[in-house]
Steps between C-alpha positions, in 0.01 A plus 500: 500500500804712421435871522748765380450856626696793356526785751495492882304817566163526666333281243784259437589402857131457595449283191801288600378447856145415391618262230723322751208479744296324230770244441688657211870466435590870478797686352503876555730717282610847625784710364483789747283516813313236699176687579520722192439870482228514767710346770837651410430841336127569521216430742697381801794745514280798422260405780795459737599862424140620522467336842778716640361815342149420626636462850660843473173651379315348794759631744469853354122484535497346846482831686121502437484180703704647781839359403776754483798400283770741394769482236349226279751394237524213257839332486525407132772238552308321775189509290680342206661241733150412615384463139793278405452275802128461417585403139775255600277333757213461249731365227641243740147405595406436137819301444419289807146429372631398158762271651252347743265413210782341300503757225822497295622858444728566199673842523528565129329660206253256339380490144208308356603290206164337442172469686657230726872582492709755687874572474686661794872526566573265212273223621174379346193431712183324396166576665141395477391858563677835500393815683645837394529751784765739372354816658546853379747791479481874553362682194665816374394792277628454142727805503697403808696214648526395863871545586490423873686820578262791426204329331397226739266205524327390817786250548750781521288709737473211743876475540558880513609614847584856408175691454506753212382857560258480208357221289269476202267202511379410155161338550219558751389142547549270795878476470555871456273595790644254744857619429381861521380426851827333598731762354308807615500362853876471479538866407499490121299755301289293262343594167256247349424515127204299368410485134131439570273766653500346849716295740417129523345527150396132485307521827166660590494879499427491874841328549665758279367786711624328814843450339516867402416609856764263637771628265412866575522431873848362445603826330542343158478701181247325273485547124216305340419501128874542441752289305866457561625522147872478582738430788872555478794524732647845578811483710383372837128528425224426252331740259134415424302629211132527605212551259149582632354541150530880512869551544824315556721587795826358626556438869801373689494230768769316695344165404214359298300183577336310220167380635279468194427131564652167409520292185503118477829313478461304179756265343353544157715241310406232759136586484501484117682162506232357730213649292387727781296803403598830658503876453679795662230490769589145601452128429152399387329263744152363563309502829709201622827684412567261207685645203438426132759221528376176652665420835634855551347745749589859585430695823574829669633817344610311183135485408433872541176611659506555873870497591443420869664234715165372632374461145811298414438280809143430385602434138778262617247285694257496206775409247647218713166342575398506135841379377495207742145399416346609829177694541585861414286808535556737207657834574274797552597865531191674631599438862865618500589733786744785413684713758709814481706534814498876545370698794219429541492169321280476190342161421246381249343183374272415209391733225573873478214746453601545133499126441155479659380776266655333195316177579174688567468330836239637739650547844443697813794674664526534875756665727615486858750732673781403736383795714189300587713218650561505875828315457620743233433793726668324790811466284487863396417412140322788328507403133367201309197343346339185355312507169326200347277424200219251531312356200128422475559155651672641804849389390806721562652592161749766616662605823735781593663555838711807569650523845699329771547122434305526171716224352386263771135610499446458124529124542150489646360618171730277288352202691148631452554534125669159471207325672243735344345545846192731498494790740219349709741221598796734540293695754493193717881493535598595857831687536667571830446841658676738512698438177550678170369184327153576636472760226487219240157405631402859575524595128307184411223622736499836324456318165218292650316815598517484881831642624561504875789750534474709188 
């Protein structure tokens, strides 16, 4: 079976590898980056920067553990060199995997002519199935335009080696908060403006409170319930018009970062030619990632919804299996882990408290503090908590972890939700002592009504 995949980002390259594993003849089209935004200008490079900053934080706090370190300083150039080496190594790794599986990579823009035909670089390709994985781009407020000089996207920030004295971050979601942590640690005075009444507005209010505390600890100025109605260049800086609903003020910053989210990359003429239904929110797909056009699938950010690399991975596997006539499990989204890599990390999985209320679900909330963990105290960790919601059948419907390694620890609950494992079985899980992961079972014991260390 001939499979054509448009886009080599998180969804596209995984789809290509899986299709080749299943015996498909695969052609992968990519006009810009192997690995897409996540690998080249998103998840991986930001985490490489955060790793260095986290190490500096630990060094500064190590005196409480008896380690005396003086003159801690972050070398911005070395930090960026580390980031670039990480990206290059990962890209080469993906290229190696594609080559090893016999995937043909075409470095050109591809257009769908019909549900089975693609044109790229003047050549026509016929396929049995097509998978669209065109990703997304940085969104911008209507009154302004990203110029790459003063009004920046996350792409520009990642290549910026001269740290500005002040920056306005437009958007208090995951992207805005992670860059706020990076830039403030490098000496920049950060102002975060969020249109909604709280940071991380799409997450549980408990996560928003943790995000606010984190941003305050960084020294950020936080303006919630405030719109940026205009941004314009002013010599060597940016003027921002801010509207909190009561008054409009103008403030001046050296740079502005647009972090209001991302919008799907949609080749609208191609989609119309193929009879594929779409909207500004993304391409319409069913639970097997099939579009309204027979033989055409869409995955990843191009479909809207959760714009996360691990969601694209999962969608890619579902789409390929279904397209190639294999047993495919339909996509589900009630078990998706979400992580904001600030300090401390904020992770969640499942429904938010507002979604639980909207669905009139009866749940019991339970909490466990990092301070009750022997390993946390041994590491000098003072802040952090677990919070879970259990329904009447003993199934975890929501989980929040705020604290050290929260992004790793949330996976326990994602697995529990995926398998719909009741808490009486989760209690039987034995986790090595002393570890932070023990707290996953500790909070389950609280929910079951017989906590040991709480």
